[in-house]
C-alpha positions, -999 to +999 in steps of 0.1 A: -837-196-135-827-201-100-809-179-084-778-184-061-797-176-029-825-203-045-798-229-045-783-223-013-817-224+008-829-259-009-796-269+005-805-255+037-837-271+037-824-306+027-797-306+059-828-297+081-852-327+067-822-347+073-817-336+107-852-337+119-853-372+103-824-383+120-840-368+159-875-387+150-857-424+149-827-413+179-840-420+212-805-416+231-789-392+249-772-403+270-790-383+303-816-412+304-797-423+340-801-390+354-828-385+383-827-345+382-837-342+421-804-361+432-772-346+441-741-363+423-702-367+432-681-368+404-648-378+402-624-389+373-608-421+369-571-423+345-568-460+348-581-493+354-576-511+388-593-514+419-604-484+439-615-469+474-635-444+482-627-432+521-645-424+547-633-392+554-638-384+512-675-388+518-674-366+547-659-344+531-686-341+506-710-342+533-726-372+528-705-398+551-736-407+570-754-421+546-763-456+550-741-477+523-771-496+508-782-461+492-751-454+475-751-460+441-720-454+416-725-446+377-696-445+346-712-441+313-752-442+322-744-479+337-748-483+374-714-499+385-713-523+415-692-519+446-684-536+476-691-517+510-667-528+538-697-532+562-730-550+546-751-518+561-757-488+580-734-462+579-693-463+575-671-466+604-641-444+605-618-468+589-648-480+562-646-476+523-666-481+489-641-507+469-651-509+433-633-517+400-629-487+376-618-492+341-600-466+321-626-441+294-626-467+262-643-459+230-677-474+233-693-443+239-670-429+209-696-451+181-718-423+186-702-400+165-696-420+136-717-414+099-722-458+103-714-477+139-695-502+115-666-477+108-650-481+139-629-510+141-625-513+179-636-496+211-606-503+231-593-469+228-612-434+231-608-409+203-604-384+232-594-393+266-583-419+285-599-404+316-636-416+327-656-402+348-677-417+373-702-403+397-718-414+431-752-406+440-774-411+468-810-429+461-831-433+491-859-445+473-840-475+460-804-493+464-776-489+448-755-519+429-738-536+460-713-571+454-724-599+472-699-619+486-708-655+475-688-685+497-656-700+481-649-737+491-632-752+462-625-782+484-657-793+485-664-790+446-669-822+432-661-804+393-630-810+374-601-785+375-604-761+342-573-766+315-580-735+299-602-705+286-606-688+258-590-655+258-585-626+238-547-607+237-555-577+218-527-546+202-537-516+196-521-491+175-518-457+184-492-441+166-518-415+146-553-408+143-557-413+110-578-391+090-595-414+071-622-412+039-609-385+016-619-368-019-588-364-041-596-332-062-559-321-063-554-325-028-568-345-001-601-330+012-615-352+039-647-357+055-664-338+081-678-363+094-665-395+119-659-416+088-644-448+072-605-454+083-610-429+107-594-442+146-561-450+161-539-465+137-504-477+129-482-449+109-484-454+069-474-487+058-461-484+027-451-514+002-417-510+012-422-511+047-442-538+060-454-530+097-443-559+126-461-560+162-457-585+185-477-599+216-458-625+239-464-643+275-498-660+257-494-692+277-512-709+251-531-746+258-521-764+229-548-787+233-575-771+215-568-769+183-581-738+166-575-699+174-587-665+158-570-634+142-590-604+139-580-571+124-588-539+112-576-518+085-581-496+059-566-480+025-549-443+029-548-436-009-565-440-043-549-470-057-554-504-058-537-526-035-537-559-017-532-565+025-515-592+037-514-605+070-491-627+082-485-644+116-450-657+128-442-658+091-469-678+078-492-658+054-532-664+064-545-633+050-539-620+015-571-597+006-582-567-021-586-539-002-585-505-024-588-470-026-601-457+005-621-494+018-615-509+047-617-545+063-627-556+098-622-593+097-616-625+123-597-655+106-596-690+121-560-697+129-544-733+137-535-731+174-501-745+169-488-711+149-487-693+185-479-726+202-445-708+212-465-682+236-454-653+209-476-640+177-456-617+152-482-603+131-475-585+103-493-559+083-479-561+043-487-538+013-483-555-016-494-525-039-476-522-073-474-483-066-444-476-041-464-441-024-495-462-019-503-464+022-526-486+040-530-482+079-542-507+106-563-502+134-559-531+155-552-568+162-562-595+185-553-629+193-586-652+208-568-683+220-569-711+243-552-699+276-538-715+306-546-704+337-513-692+341-518-648+347-480-642+340-476-627+373-503-598+367-515-582+397-548-576+381-561-600+354-596-598+332-614-629+317-645-639+304-659-672+309-696-688+290-727-694+309-725-732+323-754-749+345-729-767+364-699-737+376-664-737+367-635-752+394-604-729+388-573-734+398-549-704+385-512-702+387-487-673+385-509-645+399-495-618+418-508-620+451-495-601+473-497-600+509-528-620+511-557-639+490-569-619+462-608-606+453-624-623+425-656-597+405-680-610+386-685-579+365-714-593+352-737-607+382-720-589+410-709-617+426-674-612+449-654-643+456-625-638+481-593-665+466-586-698+481-547-697+489-543-730+506-525-746+481-490-726+475-490-712+441-524-714+436-556-693+436-583-716+436-624-708+432-653-729+430-679-708+409-717-713+408-738-719+379-745-684+354-774-685+331-753-656+311-716-653+300-693-634+325-667-612+328-645-613+356-616-593+373-590-610+398-575-581+416-547-583+446-560-566+476-527-555+486-523-518+496-497-511+468-527-523+442-556-507+457-559-470+443-577-440+461-600-418+453-591-387+466-620-365+469-653-360+449-674-327+436-712-326+441-729-318+407-767-308+403-778-312+366-797-288+350-833-301+336-840-285+301-876-302+297-882-275+321-892-241+303-871-221+322-839-241+312-853-236+275-849-203+248-848-197+208-814-184+210-789-203+229-757-198+237-732-227+244-698-213+261-674-221+289-669-205+323-638-190+315-654-168+294-674-156+323-654-130+335-652-099+317-625-071+322-651-045+345-664-073+367-691-083+340-703-116+324-699-109+287-712-142+277-746-131+298-745-096+291-748-104+253-782-131+260-794-097+273-788-078+246-804-107+221-832-110+244-836-074+246-859-056+217-830-045+198-815-075+197-842-096+185-865-100+216-853-138+217-859-160+247-823-165+251-802-187+274-765-193+282-753-228+284-726-242+304-704-267+283-688-288+313-726-292+321-734-306+285-699-328+291-714-344+323-748-348+311-750-357+276-714-372+270-710-387+305-686-362+316-660-375+291-638-345+285-644-325+253-664-353+238-684-340+208-713-355+218-721-334+247-731-301+220-745-333+194-767-344+220-777-319+236-792-298+202-811-331+194-822-330+227 
């Protein structure tokens, strides 16, 4: 007869085997981009925009004398292109490094989910909008600098483009939905990042459909087909149908029972949004009045005119094309001068031609891949400044001196005891003593784990998860 202890040990062994099986196939720890012999300089970005790091900030960090070709800029393990106010050498007193920064989104969160498909959209982080960027100096290589390309639309024989496929999105942020649950007299939710766990709408009951609106779409009606992409999940153990309507026309009516979810794309006639407005309604048609569901997001993918709606920053994508593109953009807020167009994919930089009143014109060269662009005003009011950077040297946990068999993860706020001691280090010393078990104990700073294993994203659970796997 098996004892309770036998059953407990069997469960522990099963969990250990599952953990070992997971680590055997997973190779990414998020610290692959780090060179441990380099110093990095961290700063945070809370909103998307065009940013500059002035020479004075580099001087304060002790790296103002570095030639610009040796700087590297990193975000989420990727090298980010930047523009230097001089082509090479040391920046002058009024010099700067300029780059487009994005706020933190949910792309890193995908690693948290039990199944990646459970993340409906990566546009919003579960944790914070604030992104961490790291500047470094690599004297053995070179940074990813933007290459300035001559822009002469008058010399181009190409026809002017009339429209492009654009995605306008509505990403719900009324609550973080707890997701899948077992109903055992009460709702017991999964401890994993599970199906239905994301930022969402309020609970949508049969008596209270949810209407959300996108405006200013600037639709080109000459392209007949557009698309609606959306996500939703059940929030109660009942049968139901989810109905999605666009401008009062039902475009999807589908069964989505219990805690099931849906993340789908539906073709729609462009004529439905020809007026430039998309009213999207999520309806719960369950026969049970207390039933509830939530929506995660919706997006309209449609042909848009090159009218940028008075924006000072505007992002868009263009497919690969061997002959290039000729663009004439209207209704863009240029401010006091010509704006800059950044190709985030290839690292090309173009200064807009504003010789024709009310137009920003470009002749873009051949591209063999689809490209993401940002058009940004260079007006002083639109350019953000990085006010300071903080030096950071990463701990190399592959070295024996930084390893142990008794690991204490703690926070610097706990390092100062009432008598001037470090109580966490004291406890580590006790565990290392013969009385405490004779372990090789190490104290690991959670801030180090956040920077190294979660790209500096504050309080991200992957910081500990990836460290333990590593």
